[in-house]
C-alpha positions, 0 to 999 in steps of 0.5 A: 648639797645643803637644802634650803628647807625640808618639807613633809608635804600634806594639807590637814583639813577637817570637813564636818558633815551637816546632815544626812537626808531623811528619805530613808527609802533612798538608802541613807539613814536619817541622822541629823540636827539642824544648824543654828547659823548660816551654812554652805552646803552641797545638795544631791538630787535623787536622780544620779548618773551612778545611782547606787554604791556599786554603780561605778564598777558596773558602769566600767564593765558596761563601757568595755571597748569604748574609747576615752575621747568618745566616752568623755563626750557621751558621759558629759552630755548625759551628766549635763542633761540630767543636771538641766532636767533636775535643776529646772524643777527647783529653779523657781523655788530656789529663786523664791528662797533667794528673794526671801533671804533664806538661800544665796550663792546657788551654783548648779553642778553637773559632775554631781546632779545637784547644787551648792548654796549658802542657807539659813536654818529656815532655808535649810528646812525649805531645801530639805522639803523639796521633793527632788532633794535626796542628800544635804552635806555641809561644805568646808570653808574656803581657804584664803590666800595669804601674803603677797604674790610671788609672780605674775598671774599670767605669762605674757608669752609662753616660752617655747620648750627646748626639751630634747632627750638628746641634749639631757646632760643629767637627771636626779636619782628619782627620774632614773629610778622611775626609768623615764629617760629610757622611755624618752630615748627608746620610744620617743615619748615625752608626754606630748598631748597630755594635760595634767591638773595639779590641785594644790597650793603654792604656785609660781608660774614664771619659773623656767622648768614650768613656764613652757609647759603651762596650760593656756585656755585659748578661749580667754583673753588674760587680764581683761576681767571678762569671761570670754569663753562664757564658762562662768570663770573670768580670766581662767587662762592658766588655771583657777582659784575656785575658792576665791572665784579668782584667776590668781592662783599664786599662794606664796605663804604658809606658816611664814615660809615660802610655799611652792608645794604646787610647783614642786609637784608640777615640776616632778610631773612635767618639769623640763630642765632645772634653771640654767642647766640641762638637768632633766627634772620631770617625768613627762617633760613635754606634757602640759599642766594647769594649777587649781585651788579648791578646798570647798569647790571640788565640783567646779574644779573637776568640771573645769578640768574635764572641759579643758581636756584634762587627762590626769588630776594630781592631788597631793593633800589629805583630808581627815575627819570627813565623816559622811562627806567622804560620800560626796567626794567619792561620787564626784570622783567616780563620775569624773573618772567616767569622763576620762580623768585619771585621779591620783593621790599620795598615800599620806604621811601619818604612820609615825611622829606627831601626825600619827594616825591609826589604821584604818585612817592613816590613809584619808580622802581622797587617797582612800577612794577605791578604784577611781583614785590611784592611792600611791605610797613611796620608797626612798633611793634604797627601795625602803619604805620611810616610817612616815608613809601611811599604810592601809587598809582603809574602811568604807562604812558610810551611810551610802558606801558600805564596802567595809575593808578596802585594800590600799595603797594601790601602788608605790613610787618615790617619796623620800629625800627627793631633789626638788626645785626652789622658788627660782626653778633650781634643783636645790631643795630636798623633800620627803613625803607622799606629796611626791609619790602622787606626782611621780605616778602622774608623770608615769600615767602621762607617758602612758597616755602619750603612748595611747591617748584612748586608754581609759582610767581603769585600763591604765590601772590594769596595766599598772597592776600587770607591770608593778614590781613586787617589793614587799611581802609576796603579793599585795601588802598594806605598805607598798600595795601592788608594787613599785611602778616604773615608766618604762615597763608601763609604757612598753606594755601600752605599746605592746597591747 
C-alpha cells in the first residue's frame, strides 16, 4: 500500500544558556554575561529537594520498598512545601520589581524549587542579588500554533471503547513483534487504569482510534472559559498548550504539511482499532492518553501531568545545543520521576544523512538523561538497526552534573517502516524514526503498570533490564542498549514478581 507521506520524526530546537549563577560555594561556576534585552528565565532557589548531582541515585535507594501511589503523595507534598517556603521569602521583592517594570509574568514552580519570569537587564541584576537565588537559566521562546485547527478542541461526548481482544481480526507487524496481543489474550491486560502523557504536537482529538481513550479532567467544564478546578489552567479538559496558555492543543501545520505527529505516537501507545476496521493498532488499547505542548514550560507540563495522575510521559522530540540548560531539564525530570512518572524518549535520528551529528551528541535532551529517562532506539521488521538511529554514549559535563561518559541508549523497540494512522485514523501511513520507538516503549510500560500499578519507575527499569533480549554485540552496546524489549516477557516478569 502506497503511503500518503513518509516522515522521519524529530523536532529541532536550540535553547541557549543565559548564565550560571555566581555563588561558587553552591558548586556551579560563575561564567556569564548580562543580556542586553528582555529575557525569559527560570530561577532556582538554593534549597532543592534533590540537593546534589548524585541525589537522585541516593533517593532511589532510600525509597526502596515504597509503593508508587504513596510515594507520589509524599514527594509532591514535600516539593510543594519547599516551594511555598522559598517563594514566600522573595514574593514581596518580586512584586516590587513587577511594579517597577523590571520583572513580569512570574510563575512559581514546585517540581523545581524556583520560578520563571521575564525580566529586563536591570531586573536580571536584581534577581541575581537575592540571597535565596542560586541559578538563572535562559528559557526558550514558546512555539506558536500555525494554520487552522484540524478538529474540535473538546469532544462533546467520549465514545465508549469497543476494544475486545477476542474481536481483533488483525494487527500490523510491529504490534505482533512487540508481542502485545499475547499479553491481551493470555493475561487479560490491555492497559486499563493507566494514563499516558504525549508531549508532542500535531493532535486531532476526534479520530476513532484515539477518541475513546482520550483523557478528561473531570474538574473542568470544557469551553466555559473558567478555571473550574482552580489549578491555574482554563479549560484543561483533555490536555493543555502550556506555551500558549490555551486549551487548544490542535496544531495542524508544519512545513506546509498536515502535522499529526502527536496522533501517530498516541495511536501507537493506546490506539484501539483503525477507523472502520477491527485492526488493532495500539499496544495498550484500553489505557488513556492526554496531549500536551510545551517548548518553554516543561515545569508546568510535568506538574500538570503529576496532578492529573499520569503514569508515563512520552517525549518524541530531541533538543540539541542546550548547554547548561540541560541541567534544568534533568533536575526537573529526576524530581518528576520520584513522583512516579516514567519518562520515555526516542533516541534521535542523527546518525546519518543531512542531520548527522557526531557521538557523543547524537543522542540529545531529553533522551540523554541518565536513569530518569528511558532513551529508546529501534530496529525494523528485519531486526536490524536503521542507519539513522542515534547511538551513544552521551557526555554529561555541565557545571552541575559531571557524570562524564554515560551509556545510552537504554533499550530498543521498533522504529522503521511502521504502519501508522492518517488524519482520519486509517492505517495508511508508513513512517520511520525514533519518534516511534519511544511510544512503543510507553505502550509496553503501560501494560506493565496495568499489571502492577505500584511499580516505581526504577523498578520498571530493572524489569526491562532483566527481560530485554540481546540483539547486538554481547552485553550492552551503543546501538541497541541493553537489548530489544517485548511486552510479553516484561508483563510476565511483573506478574511473577
